[in-house]
N, C-alpha and C positions, 0 to 999 in steps of 0.2 A: 603562416608568416614567420620568418626567422628573425629573431630579435637579438641574436648573439652579436656582440659588438666588441669594440676595441680594435687593435691593430697588430698585425704580425710583422715584426721588423727583422730583416735579414741583412747581416753585415758581412762583407767579405773579409776573410782572415788576413791579418797583416802581421809583420814581425813585431811591431810594437802596438800597444793598446791604442785604439782610436775611439773617439767619442762623437756621437751625433746628437745635436740638440734639436729637439722637435717640440715646439710649443709647450714649454714647461716640463718636458720629460727628457730624460737622457737614455740613450741606448748604448751600452758599453759593449764593445766587441773584444772579448778576451780569448786567449787561445788555450787549447788543451795540449799538453805535452805528450806526445806519443813516443813510447820507448820500444826498442826492439833491437835484435841482433841482426844487422844487415849492413852490407857494404854500399847499399843503394843510398842516394841522397835522402835526407830527412823528409818524411812525408809532409804534405801541406797541412798546417795546423787547421783545426776545425773551430769555427767561431762559435762562441756562446752568446746568446742574446739575453740582455739584461734590461729590464724596464725599471728605471730609477727616476722617480718624479723629483724635479728640482725646485727647491724653495729658497734659492739664494740668487741674487743678481750678480752682475760682474764685480761689484764692489764688496760682495759678501753680506749685503743686507738681506734680512729675511723678507720674503714676499709670499703672497698667498697662492701662487699658481700651483705649486707642488701639492699642497694639502687639498685644494679644490679638485685637482686631477685625481688624487687618491680617493676622495669621496665619490667622484664621478665613476671611477672604476668599480667601486662597491655597488653603485646603483646599476651599472651595466651587468654585473655578476648576478644580482638578485633578479633583475628584469629577465635575464636569459633563463634563469632557473624556473621562475613562475611561468614563463612562456612555454617552456618545455613541458611542464606539468599540465597546463591548461590545454595544450595541443593534444596530449595523450594522457588523460586522467585515468587513475586506477579505477577498476570496476567496482571496488567496494567502498567508494566514497559515500558518506552518509548524506542524507537530504540537506541541501543548502551549502554543503562544503565546497562544491565547485564554484558557487557564486562567491564564497569567501576568497578562494584562491584566485579567481578572476579579478576581484577587487584589489587583492595584494599585487597582482601583476600590473594592473592599471596604475596603482600608486607608484610602483617602482619605475614604470615607464615615464610617468610625470616627473619623478625625481631626476631621472636620467636626463630628460630634455631640459629641465629647469637648470641643472648644473652645466649642461652643454651650452645653454644660452648665456649663462653668466661668463663662462670661459671664452666663448667665441673662438677666435683663431688660436687662442692659447690652449685649447683642448688638445691633449696629447695625441689624439687620433685624428685631428683636423686634417682633412684632405687625404686620409688613408684610403687606399684602393681595396685592401683586403682586410676584412674584419677578423678578429681573433675568435676562435671557437672555444668557448668554455667547456669543460668536461665535468660531468656529474656522475661518472661511473662508480664512484665510491658510495653513492646513495642507492637505496632500493626504492625506485619510483613507480613500481608496479603494484604497490599496496598503499592503502590509506595510512597505515602506521608509518611506513617508510617515508611517505611524502611529508607528513607533518613533523616527523623527527628531523628531516632535512631542513624544513622551513624553520623549525625552532633553532637549529644550529646556526643557520645563516642570519636569522634575525637577531639572535643574541650577539653574534659577532658585529653586525652592523650597528646595533644600538651602542655597544661598548666602544666601537670605533669612533662614532660621532661624539660620544661623551669625551673621548680623549683628544679629539681633533680641535675642538673649539679654542682651547688655550694656545694653540699653535698659530692661530690666525692673527693678523695685524690690522686688518680693515674691519671696522665694526659691521658694515653692511654684509660682509661675507660671513661673519659670525652669526648674524641674524638669519641668513639664508640656510646655514647648516643647522641652526637650532630648530627651524621649522621642520626640517626633515627628521632630526633626531627624535622629536616628540612623536612623530608618526611611526618611526622604526620601533620605538618602545611599545607602542600599541600593537604593532604587528607581532612583536615578540610575545606579548601577553596573550594574544589570540592563539598563536602557535602552541604555547605552553598549555593553554586550556584544551586545545584539540588533542594533545598528547595525553594529558592527565587533568581531570577536572580539579578546580581549585588550586592550580599551580601557577596562576598568572603572575605572582610576585616572586617566583623562584630565583630571579637574578638580583633581587634587592637584598642588600647586606643587612646585618644586625644594626648598622648605623643609620638605616633608612635610606641609604644611597644606592644608586644603580652601579653596575660594573663599568669600569673604564679600562681601555686598552690603548697601547701606543701603536703607531704604524708598524713598528718592527714586529710586535706581537700579532697584529692582525695579518701581516703578510705571511707569517708562518702558518696561520690557520687557513688562509685562502689559497696558498700556493698549490695544493693538490687540484684545484679547480682551474688554474690559470697555466696554460702550457707555454709560459715564458717565465724566466726567473725574475722574481721581484726583489727590489732592493730599496731600503729606506735610508740609505747612506746619505742622500742629499736632502733629507727632510729634517726640520728642526726637532729637537727632542724635549724642549722646555720653553 
């Protein structure tokens, strides 16, 4: 069963920038300037697809759609990762580890569907015909060590992302929804750290006793290698 999700947006190039609003997400089509020495007419510009979640309404007020879609994308990414691992687990997994990975997969699928239900028609991929295929080629998924190292990286990113997203929400119910996921992501991260190295479950906890926090901009930089469409946090609140 393929669980890779999200949407592939294709925009026809135009001489000026155009924006397409899709359920709380913006896809901006910008052009690449092609230079060359030729008497022929300028070549047709090539469109660049940008996924930019929008957290502002028409009056400029902050709304939660963009942050919820941002969190939704993270759950899709993690669900796709664990589905890939569970479908073809490395041969050197230790006893019980496939069950752990299956539980992690199932949790992420629940998180994904939970946020999708909250967003409803405002989910950025609502009605999309073609899902986006995440890529995990930078990971070594043929070995136990490679799988758990990848899981640790993704879970640390997710936990830090949720820690940083809460203050950007304006509706209390949405904050509570993300908090429920954030606590689980931290447990996932602790498990992954333990699988990589015993007694390292608290590796991301700082000297102040607090967990790591990342902004959407920081998170997009970290997950961009796995998402074959350019991500932008330009339309998300920063504080």
